N, C-alpha and C positions, 0 to 999 in steps of 0.2 A: 504494500501500499504506498510505504512512504517514498520507496522507489519512482511510483506514479504518478504520486504528487510532483515530485521534485522534475520528473521528465516535462507535467504540462507546465512547469512554471519555469522553465529554460526554454518550451517551444514560447510561450507567451513576453518570454522576455525577449525573445530571438526576433518574432513578429513586430513587437512595438518598437526595436532601435531602427528596423526598416522603414519602419512609416516615418513619415517627415509630422511636424508639429502641427500641422494644418489639418492632418487628421487626425487630430485629437478630441479631447472632450467639447464639443461647443455646445453651448446652451444660450438663446435667446439675441444671438451674435457675439458673444462672447466667447475667448477660447479659455477655457477653464484650467488653469495648472496647479491648483491645489482643490481637494476636496475634504471639509471637516464635516463631520456628525456628529451632534449633540444630541444627547437626549437623559434621559432617566428610566429606570424599567419599575413599574411600580405592577401587585399584583392586590386585586380585591379579595379581601377577606372579610368577610360577615359585611360587604355594601363598602367598605373604607379602603380608598387605596394604600399600599404600602410600601415604601419603599424597597428593593430587593437587593441587598448587598451581597458583596461576594461574588454576584451572578459572571457567567461568562459569554460577552455579548464579539458576535463572530459578523464577518461580513462574507457573504457568497454571492456571486454572479450565474447568469444563466442557466442555473439547476445543478451546478455543481456541490460535488459537495466540499470543493475545496476550500480553503479560508484563505480568502486574502489578505485578513487580518484579524486578530482577537484582542480583546479587552477584558478587563474586570469593574465590575462595577467598585463605588466605596460606600461606604455605610452611609452615604444618603442614596443610593442606587444609581447616581449620576454618573457617566461615562462622556468620554469624548473618543473619536478617532481620526486620527488626521491620514490622508490616503499621502504616499508619495506619488511622486511622476508617473509611475510604471501604472502603479494602482489605479490612479485618475483615472488615468487613457483609457483604463479597461470595465470602467463604470456604465452603466447605464442603466436611471433607476428602472426602466421599465422591464430588466432581466436581475435587478439586484436587491437584494435585502439581506435583513439584518436578524441571525439566529439568537436564542438565549436560550443555556440551558440555567434554567432555574434550580438551586434546591430545593430538594426536597423541604414538606413544610410550610413554603410561603404560600402558596398559590391553592386554591378552594378549587380550581381548574386542573384537570387530568389529562398531560399530554404525553404522548410516547417518548417514553424517554426524560421525561422533563423539558422540551424543547418545544420553542415556543419559534414564530417567525413572523414579520411583519415586514413589509413594504417599506423602502425610500419615499419620501416626500422632498421637494425642494423647496426651504425657506426663504432663501436670500442670495442675492450674489452682490460681493463689495469688489469695487475695484479700488486698490490699493498699489498704486506706482507699478511695480511689475507684476505683482500677483493678483492674480483676481480667484479669487476665492468663491466655492459655492458650498453653500451651507444648508444639511440636509436635517432631518428627524426624522422619526417613525414613531407610531403610534402605540409605544409602549406599554398599557394598561391592559394587564392581564387577567383574565378569571369573572 
């Protein structure tokens, strides 16, 4: 499994290095060279949303099980994912989303292997000199 993931990532790196920057992520006419995903993971328990700490949040695209990046939520359930240039080129909000491995006991919801998934939503594009980041979020209130 690890070999196949490394092989897939190597192919993606080669393909992206052969493409010009004009073929990167473009949104509303802006060439995006950084993607930032900020959110908080909540689970409803008895109707009240509670933050989920120490949950693994990961980004996948195109139905693949390969994780482009993964982070842990803090004690308030918050996380930030900042994609590098290669990961930004691979991002498509229509085919990418966030998976969350929720520790047992947080949600009243029963999900296979305690994994929940949410699509990405574009919040904002900010022009800041030579860097044009796109900010995304997902609706990560489960239960």
